[in-house]
N, C-alpha and C positions, 0 to 999 in steps of 0.2 A: 504496500500499502503506499508507504511512505516511496520509495521509488516510482511508484505511477502517478504520485504528487508531484515529486520532483519535475517528472515529464510533462506533468502537465504545465508546469510555472516554469518551464526554457521554453518551451511551445509559445506561452504566453510573450514570453519577454522578447523572442523571436520577432513577432509579429509586431510587437510593439516596436523595434530596434528597424524593423523592415518600414513601416510605418513613418517613422522619424525620417527615414532615408528619403524616401520619397518627399516629403515637406519639405525636407531641404532642399532637393533637386528642383523641388518648382518653382521653391524661393530664387534659387540661383538663375534657372531659365529665364524667369522674371524679370529679373534685374537683367539681366544680360539682352533681353527683348527689350525693356525699356531704354537702355543703354544705346541700341544698335537704334532704334524707332521703330521696331518690326512690329505690328499687328499679331498678339497673342494668335487670334485664332488662325493666320496663315504659317502659323509653324509646326510640320509636323508631329506625332508624339513623340516622347524622348524613349528609346529602348530599352534603357538603364530601367527607369519609371516600370513600362510594360513588363521586365522580369521581377520587378520587385513587387510585383502585383500577383503574380503568379507562383512566386514565392510564399506569399501571403496567404494563397488561397488554398495551397499544399499543406504551409503551418497551422491554416484554421482548421483544415478535413485530420489532421491527426491530432490537434488540441481536442474536436470534439470527440473525436473516437476514444483516446484517454481520459479524458473528463466522464465521457457517459461508462467504461470500464470501473475508472473509480467510485461513481456513484455506486454501481453496482455492489462492487468490493464493499466498499460501505457500508449497506444496507445488510449483505451478508455477515460482517464484524460484527453489527449491532444483533444480528441472529444471533451469534453464537454468543455474544457476552451474555444476551436474555439465558438464553440455555445453559450457559457457565453457571451463572445466578441464580437460578431456580433447581440445576443439580445441586450448588451450593450450600440452596435452603433446606434442600429434600435430606443432602447428609447430616445435617445439622439436626434436624429434626429425628431424624433414625438412629444418632449418634444418644441423642438426649432420652429418648426413649428406651433404648440398650441399656446408659449408663444407669436410672429409675429403676430399670427390671433388674438389674445385680444389685446395684444396693438394697432394694427389698432382698431380693435370695439372699445378701448378704446379712440383712440384721433378720430376717428369719433364723436362718445357721445358726449364726453368735447365740438367738434365745435357745436354740433346740442344743447348742453344746455347751450353753450355761446350765441347764435344766439337765442333760445327762450327768455333767460335772457336780452337781449338787446332788444328784441322784447315788452316783459312786460313793461318795461321800461320805453317806449315812452307814450308821452303823452295820452290821451284819444283823442279820435277821428282822430287823424293823421292815416295812413294808412302806417305800418311797408312797409319800403323799400326792397324789396327780391334784385331788381336787382343789389345792393349792396354786395350780399352772395356770396363766390366765388363756383362756380359749383362743385368744388371738393366735397363738404359738402353737396350738394345736391346729389349729386351721389351715394351716400353710404346710405341714409333715403329715407327706402320705402315710409314712409308715407308721402311725399311730394306730395300736389297737381301740377301738371307741368302748368294745366292753369292757377292758380296764378302767375307765374312766368312774370315778363316784361322787354320787353328787354332795353336797355341803351338807 
């Protein structure tokens, strides 16, 4: 895109340079005709001016072609930037969902681990009191035997 932009700018500069050359040639011819007392309408066209006009037409065609390609490329770039932004937002949302899930899972695992460690620390022969464990902990643990739970 940068190179194409530079091509467009260079073509515009060449066109402006050729226009300046034509204007300069016209001024020189006009001054010469006035100095010689020649009627401006009777003097044939300047061949250099004609060549400059032809080059201007060629440069204008190149300028228009490059400008149109640049405009199309700009549309494509803007579309890709939009897709990139949408993908970035989706990735961010997916990551946040994943992170939240992992934090919930870790909290459940930590709660289960603390319960198991407190049960392992109870004296031999005593029955662990599952009735004091909050229901929320058991809700997320699939390996719990519901029949062993005792009502308070």
